N, C-alpha and C positions, 0 to 999 in steps of 0.2 A: 313365164317371167319376162318382162320387158327388158330391153337393153338398158334402159335408164335405171331399172331397180337393180340389175345385176351390177351396174357401175357404182351405185351407192353402196351396196353390200361389200364390194371389193374395197372401197375407200374406208369404210367403217372398220373392216377387218385390219387394214393396214394400220389405222389409227390405234386401235386396240393392241396390235402387236407392238407398236412403238412405245405405248405407255407400259405395257408388260415388261419390256426389256428395261425401260427407264426404272420401273419399280424394283426389279431385281438388283440392277446395278447400284442404285442408291441405297438399297437395303444392305448390300454387302459393304458398301463404303461406311455407313453408319455403324454396322456391326463391327467392322474392322477398327473403326475409331473408338468405339466403346470399349472393345477389347484391349486396345492399346492404353487407353487411359486407365483401365482397371489394373493392367500390369504395372503401369508406372506407379500408381498409388500404392501398390503392394510393396514397392521397393522403398518407399519413404516411411521412416519410423514415425510413430504417432506422438512425436514430442513437439514441443513448442518452439517455433523459430521467429516469433515476434515479441519484442520486449513490451510489456504493458506500459502504456503511458497514462493509464488511470492509476494515480499513485497509491490509492488505498488497496489496489489489487495485487501490488508487488509482493506483499508478505502475507496477506489475510485471504488470498484467493482460495487457499485450502486450509480451513480451520483446524482440521484434524492433524495435518503436517506440523502446524505451529504449536499445537498442543504436545505433539510427540516430542518436538524439539525441546520444549521446556522441560518435559519429563525425563528426557535423556541426558540432561546435564548432570554433573557430578553431584553427589549428595550435598556437599557443601554449598555449591553454587545454587542448587535447588532450594535449599533452606533459605538462602538470601535473595532469591529471584522474586521480583514482583510480578505476579500473574496479570494478564491483560485486563481481566474483570476488575481487579483492584485498582489498577492504573486508570481505568476508565472512570471509576467512581472518584478518584482524586481529581481528574480532569474536569469532571462535571461540577465538583464543588468550587474548583478554582475558577471556572468559567462563570459560575454564580457570583463569585467574589468579585471578579472584574466587572460584570454586567451590573450588579445591583449596588456597588459601593463606588465604582469609578466615576469621576466627573463627567466622563463622556458615557459609557455603557448604554443603559436603557434611556437615559436622558435624551438621547437622540432617537427619533422614531425609526431611523434606518436599521436599528438593531433590535427592535420589537420582533419577537419570534426566533431569535437566534437559538441555535442548538448545536450540540456536538455531532459531528459526522460519525457514522458507524464505526469504521475501523481505523486504527492508528497506522502510521508508518513506523516500522521497527528499524532502528539504526544499530548495528552490530559493532563489537569492539574491533580493535586494530586489523585483525585478519578474518573477522566473520565467525568466531567460534561461539560467541554467546551474545544475546541481546544486551545492549548498554542503555538505551533510553527509547522511549516511545514519543512520537510526534503526533499529537491530536490536532485535528483541524475543526474550527467551528465556523459557522456563518449563518446567513439568511438568504432565502430566495436564490439558492444555488451558488452563492459566492462564498468561497472559503477564505475569509479575511481575518481570522484570529488563529494564532499558533500556540499550543500548549505544549510544553516540554515536560515529560514525566519519566523519572528514572525507571529502569528496568531491573535495578539492582539496589538492595538496601545499603550497599557500600557507598552509594553516591550521596547518602544523607538526606538533605531537604527534598521534599516531594515534587514541587511544581515550580516551573517558571514559565511566564507568559510572554509572547510576542506582541508587538505593537498592535494595538487595537485599530483596525480599520486599514492597516497597511501590510500585514503579513498574509501571504496566501501560499498555495502549493506551486506557484509558477516555477520557482527555481528547481523544484524537485522534477517537475514535468520536463523542463528543459534538459536536465540531467539525463532523464531517461531517454528523451529523443536523441540527444547526442550519443548516447550509448547504442541506440539502434542504428545510427549512421555508422558508428565505428564498426558495428557488427556487419552491416552491409558491405563495407569496404574490405574488412579483413578476415571475416569468418562466415561468409554467405555459404549456406549449405550445411553448416554445423548445427547440431542440436544444442539449444539453450538449456542448461541444466539448472542454472540458478542466477538470480539477479538480486543483489543485496546492496543496500546503503550501509557504509562503513564510517565510523569516525576515526579519521586518520591523524596520527600524531604529526605528519608532515604537511598534509594536504587539506585539513579540515574534512568536510563530508565529501566522500567519493563513492563510486559504484564498483562493486566486485562482480564481474561477468565470468561465469563458468560455462564453458561450451565443450562439446564432444564431437569429434569427427565421425559420421556414421560409416566412413571408409576405412579409416585406420583405428578407429575406436580409442583414439589418443585424446586425452583431456587437456584443456588449456584454461588458464586463469588470466583475466585482464583486469587491472585496476585502473579506473578512468576517472579523470577530473574534468568534467564537461566534454567528454569525448577525448580528451588528451591522455595518452598512455603514461602511467606513472610507475616508477619502481618501487612499489610498496615494500617489497622483501628487503631493501636496504633502508627502510624508514624505521627509525628507533620507535620502539613501543612507548606508549604513554607511561610515565612514572607511575608504578603501582602504589597504591595506598599502603602506607607503613602498618605494621601489625598493631602499633600503639594507636593509630588513628581509627582502625576499624571499629572497635567498640563505641567510640564517640559518634561515628557516622551512623551506625546502626541505631543508637539511641536517639539521634536527631530524626532519623526516618520514622521511628516508632512514635515520636512526639507528633510529627507532622501527620502520620497516619490517624492517630487518635483525634487530631483536630479535624481532619476531614470527615471521619466517622461520626463526630459529634455533630457537625453542621448537617450532614445527611439525615441523621436521625431526627434532629429538631425540625428540619424542613418537612420531613415525612409526618411528624406529629401535628404540624400546622397545615397539613394537607396539600403540601408542595412537592410535586414529584420533579426532581431535578433531570430526569431523562426526557422531559417534555420540553417544548419550546418556552423559552423564557418570556414572561409577559409582564406589562406594566402593573396589572393589578396586584402581583406579588411583591412589588418593589419594596414597599415600606416594611412588610412582614419580614422579607429576607434580610434587609438592612439591619433590622433589630436583632435577628438571629446571628447575623455575622459579627455584629458589634459587641454581642454578649459573650462571645467566645474569644479568648485571647489567642492571638497567633503566636505559635511556638517561636521562641528565639532561634535564629539561624535559618529559618524558612525563607525560600525565595519569595513567598507571598508577602509583599510589603505594601 
C-alpha cells in the first residue's frame, strides 16, 4: 500500500469518526428534546384554552351537549322551551318574509341567493341557567348581514324579530369574543376554559360569561365581561319576571305565531319551494302570494 493511499484511508477514517460522533450527539439531543416535549404535553390537560371567535361555534360546537342542556331543564321549562330545530324553521320563514315582501329584499340583486347560516348563537338568561333567545344570521357570498332574533322560550310570546337588512352582522359578537380572549390572556392565562356564553344582562345588555378552572389549584372562577370590561353581574338585579297572569297570554301568542310560520312553510313546500335552500328571484311572486294569503298574528314582531 503506497503512502498516499494510507494517508487517504486515515483521513477518510477520521471524517467517518467525526460524522459518527455527530450523529450520536445530535440523536441524543433530538431524543432528549422529544422526551421533554412529551413530558410537558402530559402535564397539560386536554381542555380548551382559546375562546372561539367563530360566533357559531360558541354554543353549537358540540350538538350533543346542547341537546343534553335542553333535556336537563326542569319539566316546566322543557315544556315551554323552543327546540333549536323549531326556532330555525321560524327563522327561515321570517327570512322569507323579509326577502320576498320587503321593498329591499330580493329586489336588490345583492341578496339573490341569501340563506340562513347553519347554527344560531344562543343567548342565555341573566346568569346563564337557560337559553333565552337564539340569534340566527343570514347572508350571501360569505357575508352575514341579516340578523333574526328567535325566542328560546314560549314565555317570550311573539316568535321573531329581524335586524336591519344589509346593516346587521356578527361583528359585534366577534369583537366581544376577541375582547374576552384578551381579558383571559391578561388575567387567567394557563387556566382551562370551561364555558363561554353570551348572556342577556339586566344591567349591561348582552355580555359574556367566562368560566375557567386553574389546573394547579382546581379552583373555578367566573367572569362577566362587557367587551372585555369586568362587570359585577352578581349585584345586577334580575330581569323582572313575567307575572303569572301574563304567562298564558304570552304562550297563546307564541302558539299563534308558531301556527303562522308552520302554515307558510307548508304552503311553500306545496308550491315546490324549500326554504332551507338559497332564496331566488324565480320564487319571488309565488312566495309573495303565499305570505300575503296568510294573516300575520296580532302581536307578532313580524310587521
